[in-house]
N, C-alpha and C positions, 0 to 999 in steps of 0.2 A: 570492609568489603572492597576497598580500593577505589571507591567512587564517591564523588560529592556532587550535589545538585548544582547544575549550571545551565546555560542556555542551550546546551547540546546533550545534557544528561538529566534524566528524571530518575529519582531513586524511590522505589516502592519498598518501604520497610514494614515488616510484619512481626508481631510478637504477641505472646499470651499475657493478658493482664492478670491481676491478682485473683479474679473470680473465674478464670478459665475462658474468658471471651477473647477472640482475636481482635487486635487493633491493627488497622492497616493505615499507614501514613504515606501519603503521596507528597514527596518533597520536591518542590520546584521553585524557581525564582520569578515566576511570571506575574505574581501579584494577585490581590483580591478580586480585581475585576475579571480575571480569567478563572480563578479558583471557585468563585461563587456559582456561576452556572455549571461548571464542571462537577461540583459537589451535588447539585440538584440532579444532574444527569445520572450520576452514580446511583443515587437513591432510587430514581425511577427505574433504572435498568435492573437493579437487584430485585426490586419489587416485581417487575415483569417476569423475571426468570424463576424466582423462588417464592413469590408472594410473602416475602419477609420484609418487614419495615425496619430499616437500620438507622442508627444515629450517625449523621454526617455533619462535620463542622469544618469550616474553611477559615483561613487567615491569609495574610499576605505571604506567608512562608510555605503554605501547602494546605493539604486536606487530610483530615483524620476521620476514619469510619470505624464503627464497632460492629462486629459480626457475632451475635450471641449464639452460644451453643453450637459452634461449628466444630466438626470432628477433625478437620484438616485445615491447613492454611488456605484462606480464600485465594482463588486464582487471580493473578495480576490483571487478567482481561476484564475482571469485574470493575476495575477502576479506570479502564481505558475505553470509553465509549466510542462507537463508530462515528466518524465526523459527518457521515451522511444522515445520521439520525439524531445527533445531539440537540439540534435546535427544537425538534418536535418533543424530545424528552424534557427539555427545559421548560417549554411552554406548558406541557402537561403537568409538570410538577410545581410550576411557579405559583399557581393560584392557591396552593396549600401552605404557603410559607408566611411567616410573620412579616417579611419584607413586603410582600404584595399587599397584605392587610394595611400596613402602615402607609404605603404609597396611595392606596385607595382612600384612606382616611384624609390624607393631606389634599388629594385632588378634590374630594367631596367638599372639604372645608373651603378651598379656593373658589369653588363653584357656588358657594353659599347654600349648599344642600344640608349643612349642619348649622342652622342659625342659633345664635346665642339666646339663652333663656332671658337674660337681662342685658339689654343693649348697654354697651360701655363697660361691661365686666367680662373678664376672661372666663371661658367655660373650663372646668376642671378636666384634666387629661383623661381620667377614668370615665368621665361622662362622654367625652368625644369618642372614646374607644367603643363604648357601649352603643351609642347612636350609630357610629359607623358600621359596627357589626350588624345591627338591625337593618341598616340600609343595604349592606352587602348581601344579606339573606334574600332580600326582595329583588335586588338588581341581578342576582345570579340567574334568575329566570330569563333574562333578556341579554343575549350574547353581544348585542351591539350597543349596550348602555355606554354612553360616552366616558363616564368615569372609570369603568372597567378597562376600556381600551386605553385610556390615558395612563392608568396604573401599569398596564402591560408595556406601553411605550417607554415610560420612565425606567422601568426595571431593565428592559432589554437594550435600551439605547444609552441611558444615562448612568445606570449603576453597573451593568455588565459590559464587557468588551467581547461580544460574540465573534466578530471577525478574527480577533487574536486567538480565541479558543479554537476556532475551526482550523486556523493555520497550524497551531501546535499539534492538534490531533492528526492532521494530514501528514505532518512531518514525522510523527511517531509511526504512522502507518507505513510511510516510505522509508523508515529507518534512518532518516536524516537526524532525528533525535533518538538516542538510544535509551532504553528503559532497563535499569538495573534493579533486580529484585533481591532483597536482603532479608533473611530471617535472623532475628537477634533475640537473646534472652532478656535483655533490658534495653529500653529505648536509647537511641543515640542522642547526642546533644541537639541535633537538628529536630528529632521527633519529640524530645522532652518539652520544648517550648510549645509545640502544637498541643501536646497532651495537657499541659497546664491550662491552656485556653479551653480545651474540651471539658475538663473537669469543672472549671469555673462557669461554663455555659450551662451545664446540666444540674449543678447544685441548686440553682435558683430557677429551674425550669417551671416549677409550680407557681412562681410569682408572675409569670407572663399572663397578660390579659387573655381571657377566654376567646374574645373575638379575633385576636391575632394568632392564637395557637390553633384555632379551628376555623380558619377561613374556609368559606364554602368552595367546593370544587365547581369550576365554571365551565360552561360549554362555550368556547370562544368561536366566533365566526372567523374562520381562517382568512377569507377573502378580505374582510374589513380590517382585520389585524394586519395583513400584508399591505393593504392600502395605507394604513396609518403609519406603518414603519417605513414605507417607501419601497419602490421596486428598482432601486438603482442597480442592484446586482443583476437584474435581468438584461441590462445592456451587455453584460459579459456572456450571459447564457444564451440569449437569442441569436440565431444565425442570420447574418445579413442576407445571404443567398436564399435561404428559406423564406425570409420575409418578402424579398422581391418576387419570388415565385408565387407566394400566397396572394400578394397584392394584384398580380396579373390575373390570377384566377378569380379573385373577388370582383375585379373590375371587368371581367369577361374579355380581357385582352389576350388571354391564352387562345390560340387558334382552335383548340378543341371546344371552346365555349362560344365561339362566334355564332351570331345569328345567321340562319340559313334561309329565312323567308320573312315576310311581313309580320306574321304572328310572333316570330322570334324577336323582331325589333320591339314590338309592343310589350312582350314579356321582359325585354331588356330594360325598358323605361320604368316598368313597374318595380323591377328589382333594384335598379341603380338610381332612379330619380331623374332629375333634369340633365339633359345632354345637348350639346351642340350638334349640328349636322356632321361636322368633321369627327367628333367623338363617336357618333353612331357609326360612321363609315369605318372607323378603326376597329369596330367590334363586330363587323360582319364579314362573311366569307369573301375571298378574292373573286372579283367579277360580279359581285352583287349589284343590282340596280337600285341603289339606295334612294336616289331622288324619286324614282317611280314608286317605290314602296312607301316613302313618307307622304307623297301626294295622295296615294290611295288611303292611307291611314288617317290623314287629315280630313279628307273628304268624308270618310265614314265616321268622323268625330270620335275616333279612338285615340288620336294624338292631338295635342293642342300646342300652339306656339305661344310662349310667354316670355316676358322680359325679366331676367334674373341677373342681378349684379351688373346692370347696364349691358346685357348681352342677350341676344335672342337664342332661346333654347327650346327644346321640345320636352313635353311631359306627357305621361299617360293621362287620359281624361279622368280616370278614377282619382287622381291626385289633385284635381282642380281646387277643391275646398281647402286643402292643406296650404297650397301656395298662395291662394287668395287671402286666407286669414293670417298666415305667418309672415308673408313677405309683401302683401298688398298688391299682388299681381292682378292685372285685369284679365278676366276670362271672356272669351268670345261668346256670342249668342248661340243658342241651339244645343247646349249641353243638357243631358238629362238631369232632372231635379235630384235624383239620388246621388249624383256626383257633386252636388253643391251643398250637401248637408255638412256643416262644420263639426269639429270635435273640440274637446276641452283644451288640449295642449298641442296645437298644430306644429309649433316650432320644435318641441321635444320629439314629435313623431319624425320630422325631417332629420333631426340630429341622430335619432336612433338608426334610421336607415343609412345615413352617411357612415356611422360607426360600423354597422354590419358589413359594409362593402369597402372598407379601407383598413389599412394597418394603423399604427400609431399616428395620431394627428394632434395638432395644437389647437387651442381656441381660435387663434388668428387664422389658421388654415380653413376652418369651417366658416368663420365669419366672412372671409373673402369669397368663399364659394357661394354663400347665400346672399351676400351683399347686405348684411346687417351688422349691428354693433357687437363688439366682443362681450359686453356686459350681458346682452340678451342670450348669446350663445352659452356663456358661463352659467347663467341661470338654468337654461334648458338641460345642460349636461349635469348640473347639480341635481335636478329632479330625477334624471335617469340613474345617477349613482346611488341615490337613496334606495331605489328598488333593486340595485345590483346588476343592472344591465350594462353599465359601462364602468370602467376602472380608471382611476387617475394614478399616474406614476411616471417612471422613466424607463422607456422600453426600447426605442430604436437604437441599434448599435451605432455608435459614433454621434448620436444626437445630443442635444443639450436642453435643459429645462424640463418642465412638467408637460406630460402628454396625456392623451386620453385614448382608450381603446375599448372596443366591445369585449365583454367578458368571454363570449364564445370564440371570437377571433383570437383572443389571447390564449385560450386553452388550446386551440388548434395549433397556434404558432409555437407554443412551448412543446407540445407533443412532437411536432415535426422537427423542431430544432434538436430535441433529444435523439430522435430517430436518426437524423442526419449525422449527429455527433458519433453515434455508434457505427454508422456505415462508413463514414469518411475517415475514421482513424486508420491511416495506412500502416501496414506492418513495417517494422523497422528492418533495416538490412542486417545481415548476419554479423557484421562487425560491431554493430551496436549491442547485440547480445553479449559479445565477448567483453566489451567495455563495461556493460552492466554487471557481468559475472565477477569481474575483478573488483568493482566497487561494492557489490553486494556482500562479498566475503571480506571486505575491509582491507584488501591488499594495497589499495591506493593510499590508505591512511592507517598504517599499523599502530597498535597501542601497546601498552605495557601493563604489567601487574597481574595479580591472580584473577581479578574480575574479567580482564580481557581474555585471559586463557580460558576461563569457564565459558565465556561467550563464544569463543572460537570452537571449543569442543562441542557446545550445544548445537552449533550449526553443522559440524562435521559428524554428529552422532549417527552411527549406523553405517557410515560410508566405509567402503573397503579400500584401504590405503596401504601400499607397500610399507612395511616397517622401516625399510631403508630410506624412504622419502619422508616419513612422518616427522622425525625430529631434525632431519637435515634440510628439508625444504618447506614442507607444508605448514608446520607451526611457526618457524622463523619468518615466513613471508607475512604472517598476520601479527606477530608479536615482536616488539623491539627488544633486543637483548635476551632472546629466549635461551634458557639453559636447561640441560637434561634434568637437573634436580627439581625443576618446577613440576614436571609431570609426575615424578616419583612422590613428591609431597602430597599431591592430590590422591594418588593411589594409596599411599600409606594412611591417609586420613579417612579412607572409605568413601570419599566423594566421587570416585571414578572407578570404572572397571574397563579393562581391555580384554578383547576376545580375538583369538586367531580365526582366520577365514580362508585358509588354504595356503600351502607352502609354495614358494617360488624358488625352486632349486633347493639346495641343501643348506644355504645360509641366509635365506630371506623368506618372507611370507607376508601375506596381507593380514592386517589387523583392523578392528573396528573399536571405537571408543564409545562408552555409554556413561552418562551421568548416573549416579547411584539411584536417584528417584525414578529413572527410566530403565533400570536394569531388568525389570520384568519383561521388557520387550526384546531381550536378546533371543535370536532365533534358536529353535530347538535343533541341535546338531544331529548329523547322521553318525552313529557309533562306528569306530574303526574296529576291524577284526584283529584278533590276536590274543594269545593266552596272557602275555605280559600286560597288554593293554587292559584286559578285563580285571586282572589282579590289581592294577593301579586304580582303576575305577572303584573297586570294592573298598580299598583302603581309604581313599578320599571320601567316599560316601560315609564310612563309619567314623573317621577321625577328623574330617573337615580340613582346614588349612594347616599344613605341616611343612617343615623344611625337608630337603632332599635326604639328608642322613636318616631322619626318622622314617621317611617313606621307604627308603631302601631296607632299613631294619625291619619294618613291618612286612616287607615282602620276603623276609627270611634271608637277606643278603642277596648275593648273585652278582653277575657281571655288570658293573656300573655302566659301561657304554651301551649295553643292550637296554637297560632300564632307561637311560638317557634318551636313546632313540625312540623308544615307545612313548616316553613322556612328551617329547616334542611332537610326535605324531598326534597325540591327543590335544596338544596345544593348537596345532594348525587345523585340526578338525573342529575346533570350537568347544571342546569338552572340558579343558583345564585352563586355568589362568593363574596369574601370579600377582602378589601385592606390590611389586615394583616392575619397572620396565628394564631393569639392569640386565636380566638374563637375555632379553632380546638384543640389547646393545652388544653384549658380549658375543652373541651368536653372529651379529652383523660384522663386528670388528674383532675377530679372534685374537687372543693374546698369543705372542710368540711362544713356541713350545718350551723354551728354556725357562719361561716364567710360570708355567703351569705346574701346580703341585703334582708330584708323582703319585701314581696310584698306590694306595695304602697309607699315604700320609694322613696323620690325624690332626694336622694343624691348619688345614684349609679345605676349600671346596672349589670345584670348577665354577668360574663365574657364570657359565651358561646354565648353571643349576641353582644359582643363588636365589634367595627369597623364599616366601612361603607359597606352596602350590595348593590350589583349592579347586573343587569342581564348579564349573560354570552353572550347573543345575541349581546350586544353592542360591543363585541370584534370580533365577527365572521364576515364572509363574505359569504353571501348567493349566491353571483354570481359565486363562485368557482364551477367548474364542478366536477362531481365524479371522472373523470380521473385525474384532478389536485390534488384533495385531496388524492387519492390513491397513486399517484406518490410521493407526499410529505411524505406520511406515510412510503413508502418504503425507501425513503432517510433517514428518522429517524431511521428505523430499521438497515440500513447499518451503520449509524454513531454509533448506540448504541452497535451493536453486531459484526460488522466487517465481520462476516461470517453468512449467513442466510441459514437455513435448513427448511424443512417442519415443523419440531417440534417447531422451534422458532416462526414461523408464527402462529401456533395453540396456543402456549402459550401467544402470544401477543393479542389474541382474535380479529384478523382481520376479518371483515365481508367478508364472501365468502371463507375464508381460503386460502390455498396455491394456489388454482386455480385462485383466484382473483388477486394475486400479480405476478403470473408467467409471465403474458404477459408484465408487466412493467419491471421485471427483465430481461427478454429476450431482450426487446428493449434496455435496458441499456447495456447489453452485446454487442449487435450489434454496439452500439455507442462507445464502448471501455471504458465505465465507470466502469463496473464490470467484473469479470471473472467467468466463470462457470467451475466446475470440481468436482472431488470426493476428497474433502479436509479432511474430517473426517470419519474414518472407522466406519462402523456400522450404519451410518445414510443414509437417502435416497440419491439416485444418483443425484437428482437435487439440487445442492448446489451452491450458489452464494456468492462472496466475493469481497471486495475492493482489488485492487492490493496490496496496502501496508499491508493489513491485512493478505493476503496469505503469504507474505514474513515473517511477524512476527510470524504467526502461525507455519510455518515450522522451524523457528529459535528456537521454544520452543518444538521441537520434544522430546528432552531428558531433564529430570529434572536436576537441578544444583547439585553440590556436597553436599551442606548442605540443609536439608529439609526446604522448605518454607511453613510455616503454617499460615493460615488466618482463622479468625472466622468472618463470615458475616451473614447478615439476610438471611433466607431461601427464602424470597421474593425479594431479591436484584437481579436486572437484571444481575449482574456479576456472580451469581450462576447459572451454566448451568443445574444443576441436577433438575429433575422435569420439565424441559423445553426442552432445546436442547438435553439433555442426560436423560436417564432413571435412576430412583433411583436404587441402587443396590438391588438385589433380597434378600428377607427374607422369610424363610420357614414358619414362623408363627408369631403371635403376631402383635404388632403395626407396622404400616407402616409410613415412613416419608412423610411429605406433605409440600407444599409451603404455610404455614399459617402464619398469622401475629404474630410476637413475637417469632417465632421459629428461631433457629440458626443452621448453618452448620459449621463444621470444615473441612477445606480442607488442606491436606498435599501433596505438590507437585502436586496439581490438582486432587488428589484422595479424594473422600468423605470418611472420617474416622469416623465422628460422626454427629448426629443430636440431637439437644436439643429442647425439646418441650417448648411451651409457658408456663408461670406461670399459675398454676391453683389454685383454692382456697384450703386452707389447708384441709386435710382429717380428721382433729381432730374433726370436727363437730361443735365445739364451737368457731372455729376461734380464738384460743387462741394465735396464733403466728402471727406476723405482716408481714409475707412473704408468698409467694406462693411456691408450690412444683413443681419440674421440673423432667420430665422423660428423660433419656438419651438412645439413640440407638447408638451402635457402629458397625463399619464395618471394621473388622480386618482380616489380612491374617492368614492362617492356620499355617504357619511356626512359630515355637516358638520365634526365634530371631526377626523376623520382627514384630510379634504380640506384643512382649514386647516393642519394640521401638515405635510402633504406639500408644500403650496405654499410654506410657509416654508423647508423644506429645499431646494426647488428654487431659490428666490431666493438663499439663502446660497451654494449651489453655483455659481450664475452669478456672484455677486459674487467668489467665489474665482477664477473664470476671468478676470474683469476684472483682478484683481490680478496675474495671470500675463502680462498683455499688455505689460508693460515700457513703459509710457507711452502706448501706443496706445489710442484710445477703444474701448470695447466697446458695441456698439449693437444693440438689439433693436427691430424695428419692428412685429412682429405676434405674437400668441399664438393658437394654434389657429385660424388663418385670419382673425382679425379684429384691429382696433386694440387696443393694450394697454389703453387706458382703458376699453374695453368688456369686459375680461377680469377674472376674479377674481384674476389674478396682479398686477394693478396695485399694490395696497397692499403685498403682500409685497416686491415689487421696490423700492418707495420706501423701505420699512423697511430693506432691505439696502443702501441707499446709491445706488440708481439715480436719475438726475435726469430729469424729464419735459421733453421738447423737442417742438416742433411735429411732428416726424416720428417720434417714438418715445421709447424710454427709453435713456439713455446713462449709462455709468459709466466713469470714467477710473481707471487704476491710480495708487496713491499714489506 
């Protein structure tokens, strides 16, 4: 398959075993601590989708799963869980595993819940298992049973490496880690070791103790489990600004919540508890007569002055009993008896109110506020945590140590933080989209081998690309050492199909590539009119794939050029294809006439007619509904671009435009497959993206320290200019276009140059064996930046000359004028271009 598992590559190997069941092996080097929860998530996800219980085994070398009675190879997505859901899937599945039962038994034994029958003698293991199973059946009714929580903690923290698993799955989603799917007849050496472990595991499955094979499904209290595992990750999730804003509101320091009259001050003290005179003033409207209000409230015995933490504060009269019993404060005479009736846990009541009106706080914070010892505060908070009103963990961004927070405040804080995160994600600039597109297509890190070629084709599937650019620019930009024969090998093996999609003059046309398993998605073409065309269709329908001489004979002979023209008409209309790409190459690069076999020769054939011709309809599937075709096309767009905008859909020439695909994208958003948002500035508001693409796009918000320069075909799907992005404005003269043969130079995602396709020499006599090319530049106005950009352009063009394999590389004008009159003249000379009477020339070494 051309790939081996490493830290940047995961291999998913699928094959049929002896009894006809599919075995899927996930081969990675990440170790058992990552593979164990991953395997559990796979089992849970498959059961959710199909109600099928599959066998899954993990080792340090990977994961193997058996899919019984499957008609087709299981989709690779079934073994790649969503990183946002994997933790919930693992927790849901964990209670049904022998691992959990074993950890529960050990925890129960340590807690002396499994006493020995005879002191001083070791209990038999089978006896411990049976008693632990009986205890687990009873404990399953109580989600907060300590041994259950301890078993979860040991599994999730000591046995599994959940953070590492989440990181791996996120990198798979963002395509930083690539996934290679391989179908094999026999398992590879990598998979064989896994399968040996698999067989050994299930041969003796019946010997496993009943209590561990059938551990009871538990209803775990998520809040207590989260408390047990710690909330350290919330420091990263919670937004510091949201927290500050919420604390102002909880403390009535927000002007909208300021007290406007004496009754408001009384309500303030009931809600917040004890406050000093200055603290009350800070919570009233501007110009309020605070002292007069407090005098009136004190005279009416609605407010009481008390000493708290060696400081005079005011409290509502209704709280007199709480402060008296909890803090020993002395109450004045004259209070109603109803306000002096004590309660069972006065300190816990004061702590509960403090938690409701504050963000995360420490034990020492509350102890200082109330003027009591930390031990008393810790006990009060412990009482509240038992009933779930407060939560202990690590919450405040930038904070340290354990903190406490009211459960309702934490819920509000998380909801607002997530809402702020969605709102505050600023769209990236358009240059970032271009940087992303280059990386998304792998142009910044080209690979080699058949697997890399298949990956590139899968991403380009269905894209309409000029045939002249496909093998000269598009594929070589993604593959190191690409050669023409690589594409022919895939076509000859039946793994690939190419289809014409419109002629571009007499010697070029647009083509689309499709993997064989997706050939049914080839669009239904519009038939070309003509008698010869219809006769060719009829022959191909009856006889299938045939060579041109047999086709001509079946047509009863005739004028070969006429048949050839009709055949190529059918090719460009998408009705006929070939099992090699050689005929297209011959059309693009015609052989000199002296080397072409004369008409009537029986020893050769025109290279433009070589190969076997077949009807495209043989690959299609007329039973597919328009909805199925459109959905598949949208998936292709997502795989190709990562981020979809209205402009991209228009550039891809989708029938019905953006309105046609909007319904599919919205349904995919509701299903959680894509995200909708405003990701790229200056584009339409309706933008959709794969979750991993969003993360990668935002990671490229800023360019790197060293400028990254790429020269690619103007028609390459990786070039967003003229499609997702507008071409830069030019006041006058020639405009850049996405035409066959044209090149663009991107520097850190910014379009800096456009080089037109070769055109015939202007000498009139065609005395030079090369074409002339016009260059358009897009340079900043600042002198320093402009000079640097021109140097980058010149070096990029020199690199193109080096690719010419001995042919001269000639530029005759820049921005519509002779090069010597352009600021590009000196950078081009520095890059090795030679000045000639007709322009600047550079030959490859």
